[in-house]
Phi, psi and omega in degrees: 000319183297317186286339176276321183287330185299311176296328178292320180292324175295321177296317177299318181299313183296316178295321179291320177298320178299315182294317179298315178298320179294317179296317179296320179294316180291328178295334182285347178286141178292144182061029178273359179206163174234148180258126179246121184290315177200148179233135179286149181300314180299321179295320179295315179296318178300316179301313180292323175298318179295318177298317179297318178300311178299318180296314179297320179296317180295317180298319179294322177293320177294320181293322179294322178296315181289327178291325181286339179284334184268000000 
């Protein structure tokens, strides 16, 4: 088990280090983030419902396009 897990753990380490470095690099740009002091729960729920709606609408449109091609 150890000899199988070791190469996988090194691969995970390399990928995680890449992601962390990319985030730190993007974070260094001015205006790359906004600070929000507090968000109300209803607004947060509304935001997620809106995002899910847009994703489902997009998925339905993509599915309709692929169905019409066949």
